[in-house]
C-alpha positions as CSV (number, residue, x, y, z in Angstrom):
1,X,-43.4,-14.5,7.4
2,X,-44.7,-15.0,11.0
3,X,-44.2,-12.7,13.8
4,X,-40.9,-13.0,15.6
5,X,-40.7,-13.1,19.5
6,X,-38.9,-10.0,20.8
7,X,-35.3,-11.1,22.2
8,X,-34.9,-10.9,26.3
9,X,-31.9,-8.6,25.3
10,X,-34.0,-6.0,23.9
11,X,-35.8,-5.8,27.0
12,X,-32.7,-5.7,28.9
13,X,-31.3,-2.8,26.7
14,X,-34.5,-0.7,27.1
15,X,-33.6,-0.8,31.1
16,X,-29.9,0.2,30.2
17,X,-28.8,-3.4,31.4
18,X,-25.9,-4.9,29.3
19,X,-27.3,-7.2,26.9
20,X,-25.9,-10.7,26.2
21,X,-23.8,-9.2,23.1
22,X,-22.0,-6.6,25.3
23,X,-21.4,-9.0,28.0
24,X,-19.9,-11.4,25.5
25,X,-17.6,-8.5,24.0
26,X,-16.4,-7.3,27.3
27,X,-15.6,-10.6,29.0
28,X,-13.7,-11.7,26.0
29,X,-11.5,-8.7,26.0
30,X,-11.3,-8.7,29.9
31,X,-10.0,-12.4,29.8
32,X,-7.1,-11.1,27.4
33,X,-6.2,-8.1,29.4
34,X,-7.2,-6.0,26.5
35,X,-8.9,-2.4,26.9
36,X,-10.4,-2.4,23.5
37,X,-13.7,-2.9,24.6
38,X,-14.0,-0.6,27.6
39,X,-16.6,1.5,25.6
40,X,-18.9,-1.5,25.1
41,X,-20.9,-0.5,28.2
42,X,-21.2,3.4,26.9
43,X,-24.6,5.1,26.3
44,X,-23.6,4.8,22.6
45,X,-23.4,1.1,22.8
46,X,-26.3,0.8,24.7
47,X,-28.3,2.7,22.4
48,X,-26.7,0.9,19.3
49,X,-27.2,-2.6,20.5
50,X,-30.8,-1.6,21.5
51,X,-31.5,-0.2,18.0
52,X,-30.0,-3.5,16.6
53,X,-32.1,-5.7,18.8
54,X,-35.4,-3.7,18.2
55,X,-34.7,-3.9,14.3
56,X,-34.4,-7.4,14.3
57,X,-37.4,-8.2,16.6
58,X,-39.5,-6.1,13.8
59,X,-41.8,-8.7,12.0
60,X,-41.3,-6.1,9.0
61,X,-37.6,-6.6,9.3
62,X,-36.1,-9.6,7.3
63,X,-34.2,-12.0,9.8
64,X,-31.3,-12.8,7.4
65,X,-28.6,-14.8,9.1
66,X,-25.1,-15.2,8.2
67,X,-25.5,-18.8,7.5
68,X,-28.2,-18.2,5.0
69,X,-26.2,-15.7,2.9
70,X,-25.0,-16.5,-0.4
71,X,-22.2,-13.7,-0.5
72,X,-20.4,-12.0,2.1
73,X,-21.2,-8.6,0.5
74,X,-24.8,-8.8,1.7
75,X,-23.8,-9.1,5.3
76,X,-25.7,-6.5,7.2
77,X,-23.8,-5.6,10.5
78,X,-26.5,-5.3,13.0
79,X,-27.5,-9.1,12.1
80,X,-23.9,-9.9,12.5
81,X,-23.6,-8.2,15.8
82,X,-26.6,-9.8,17.2
83,X,-25.3,-13.5,16.1
84,X,-21.5,-13.1,16.6
85,X,-20.8,-9.9,18.8
86,X,-17.2,-10.8,19.3
87,X,-15.9,-10.7,15.6
88,X,-18.5,-8.2,14.8
89,X,-17.1,-5.9,17.2
90,X,-13.6,-6.6,16.0
91,X,-15.0,-5.8,12.5
92,X,-16.7,-2.5,13.9
93,X,-13.3,-1.2,15.3
94,X,-11.4,-1.9,11.8
95,X,-14.2,-0.2,10.1
96,X,-14.0,3.0,12.2
97,X,-10.2,3.0,11.6
98,X,-11.0,2.8,7.8
99,X,-13.6,5.7,8.0
100,X,-11.3,7.7,10.3
101,X,-8.4,7.4,7.7
102,X,-11.0,8.2,4.7
103,X,-11.5,11.6,6.3
104,X,-7.8,12.3,6.6
105,X,-6.9,11.3,3.1
106,X,-9.9,12.2,1.0
107,X,-11.0,15.6,2.6
108,X,-8.5,18.2,1.6
109,X,-8.3,21.3,4.0
110,X,-6.9,23.1,1.2
111,X,-10.0,22.6,-1.2
112,X,-12.5,25.4,-1.9
113,X,-15.3,25.1,0.5
114,X,-17.7,23.4,-2.2
115,X,-15.3,20.9,-3.0
116,X,-14.5,20.1,0.6
117,X,-18.2,19.7,1.3
118,X,-18.8,17.5,-1.5
119,X,-15.8,15.1,-0.4
120,X,-17.4,15.1,3.2
121,X,-20.9,14.0,1.9
122,X,-18.9,11.2,-0.4
123,X,-17.2,10.1,2.6
124,X,-20.2,9.8,5.0
125,X,-21.9,8.0,1.8
126,X,-19.2,5.5,2.0
127,X,-19.9,4.8,5.8
128,X,-23.5,3.7,4.9
129,X,-22.4,0.9,2.7
130,X,-22.6,-2.5,3.8
131,X,-19.3,-3.7,5.6
132,X,-17.9,-5.7,2.9
133,X,-19.3,-3.8,0.0
134,X,-17.1,-0.7,1.5
135,X,-13.9,-3.0,1.6
136,X,-14.6,-4.1,-2.0
137,X,-14.8,-0.6,-3.0
138,X,-11.7,0.5,-1.1
139,X,-9.5,-2.7,-2.6
140,X,-10.7,-3.6,-6.0
141,X,-9.1,-2.3,-8.9
142,X,-12.0,-0.3,-10.0
143,X,-13.4,0.4,-6.4
144,X,-14.8,4.1,-6.1
145,X,-13.1,4.4,-2.8
146,X,-9.6,3.3,-4.1
147,X,-9.9,5.6,-7.1
148,X,-10.6,8.5,-4.6
149,X,-7.6,7.6,-2.4
150,X,-5.1,7.4,-5.5
151,X,-6.5,10.9,-6.5
152,X,-6.4,12.5,-3.2
153,X,-3.0,11.1,-2.4
154,X,-1.7,12.3,-6.0
155,X,-3.1,15.9,-5.1
156,X,-1.4,15.8,-1.8
157,X,2.3,15.0,-3.5
158,X,1.6,17.8,-5.9
159,X,1.0,20.2,-2.9
160,X,4.0,19.2,-1.1
161,X,6.4,19.3,-4.2
162,X,4.9,22.8,-5.1
163,X,5.0,23.9,-1.2
164,X,1.5,24.7,-1.2
165,X,1.4,22.6,2.0
166,X,4.2,23.1,4.2
167,X,5.2,23.8,7.9
168,X,2.9,22.8,10.7
169,X,-0.1,22.2,8.5
170,X,2.1,19.9,6.5
171,X,3.3,18.2,9.7
172,X,-0.1,17.9,11.0
173,X,-1.5,16.2,7.9
174,X,1.3,13.6,7.7
175,X,1.2,13.0,11.4
176,X,-2.7,12.3,11.2
177,X,-2.2,9.8,8.2
178,X,1.0,8.1,10.1
179,X,-1.1,7.7,13.0
180,X,-4.3,6.6,11.0
181,X,-2.3,3.9,9.3
182,X,-0.9,3.0,12.5
183,X,-4.5,2.5,14.0
184,X,-5.6,0.7,10.7
185,X,-2.8,-2.0,11.3
186,X,-3.7,-2.4,14.9
187,X,-7.4,-3.0,14.0
188,X,-6.6,-5.5,11.5
189,X,-4.4,-7.4,14.3
190,X,-7.6,-7.0,16.4
191,X,-9.8,-8.3,13.7
192,X,-7.8,-11.2,13.3
193,X,-7.7,-12.1,17.1
194,X,-11.7,-11.4,17.0
195,X,-12.0,-14.1,14.2
196,X,-9.8,-16.5,15.8
197,X,-10.0,-20.1,17.0
198,X,-13.1,-19.8,18.8
199,X,-14.8,-18.8,15.5
200,X,-13.1,-21.4,13.4
201,X,-16.9,-22.6,11.9
202,X,-17.6,-18.8,11.1
203,X,-19.1,-18.6,7.7
204,X,-17.2,-16.4,5.2
205,X,-14.4,-16.1,7.8
206,X,-11.5,-16.5,5.5
207,X,-13.0,-14.4,3.0
208,X,-13.8,-11.5,5.4
209,X,-10.1,-11.4,6.8
210,X,-8.7,-11.5,3.2
211,X,-10.9,-8.6,2.2
212,X,-9.6,-6.6,5.3
213,X,-6.2,-7.4,4.7
214,X,-6.5,-6.4,1.0
215,X,-7.8,-3.0,2.3
216,X,-4.7,-2.4,4.5
217,X,-2.3,-3.5,1.7
218,X,-3.9,-1.2,-0.8
219,X,-3.8,1.6,1.5
220,X,-0.1,1.2,2.4
221,X,0.6,1.0,-1.4
222,X,-1.3,4.4,-2.2
223,X,0.0,6.1,0.8
224,X,3.9,5.3,0.3
225,X,3.6,7.4,-2.6
226,X,3.8,10.1,0.1
227,X,4.5,8.7,3.2
228,X,7.9,6.8,4.2
229,X,6.7,3.5,4.5
230,X,7.9,0.2,3.3
231,X,5.3,-0.2,0.4
232,X,2.7,-2.8,1.4
233,X,4.9,-4.5,4.1
234,X,3.1,-5.4,7.4
235,X,5.7,-3.5,9.6
236,X,3.8,-0.9,11.8
237,X,4.6,2.8,10.5
238,X,4.6,4.0,14.0
239,X,7.6,1.6,15.1
240,X,9.6,2.9,11.9
241,X,8.9,6.4,13.0
242,X,9.6,5.9,16.7
243,X,12.9,4.3,15.5
244,X,14.1,7.1,13.4
245,X,12.9,9.7,15.5
246,X,15.2,8.3,18.5
247,X,18.1,8.2,15.9
248,X,17.7,11.7,14.5
249,X,15.7,13.6,16.8
250,X,13.0,14.2,14.1
251,X,10.0,12.4,13.0
252,X,10.3,11.2,9.2
253,X,7.8,13.4,7.7
254,X,9.9,16.3,9.0
255,X,13.2,14.8,7.5
256,X,11.7,14.2,4.4
257,X,9.8,17.6,3.7
258,X,11.8,20.1,6.0
259,X,13.7,21.2,3.0
260,X,12.7,22.7,-0.1
261,X,13.2,20.5,-3.3
């Protein structure tokens, strides 16, 4: 393989000037009056974009384009962001919502320290998976992340029913789950917008969106064993929570668990 020329954007990034990718993401969101990309010019994103560009300008790094892939599971995020920054940024936000909820659901604050650290290490490992390998593991029947979610929610249900978890600690845990699911569903909507009409020729577009939607559906089903949600229905939990709180004066988790069984 011959040496690849270093993109102009890599030079811009080294001088802390916005790259083409950053500008594209910001302009797309600004045109839609969205603040979802307000951090795209942050120091973190400057460093991240610079590392992506440097990685793929390295002659020793395989320059695999989305169009050349045979399956979406081989998609590497940094290459996707360089080629298609708008849908890639939406995918990034969706994945961050997934990772955040993994930590809430799968790291049990009541566990012994060794078990808790083991779960933290496990969750960190999931975040290193390629995006669609992660989504498969989160939604497929035998997926390891999905299995861990089922196990964790089963344990939480036992802790609630036995009053091992109660009071403010229970309220805090359920609040984090409700808000995490709210964020997950919102990020799925953002993903659909980012993969919208302007990306109609994007390879694997339909498959990508289906895999993301499957993850949300599975997580709603699993958490519905504990949370007061409508199974896998697409209604936003936050809306249900706000409506019930207005009607009763209490958020739904307090109504469901404020009294002993």
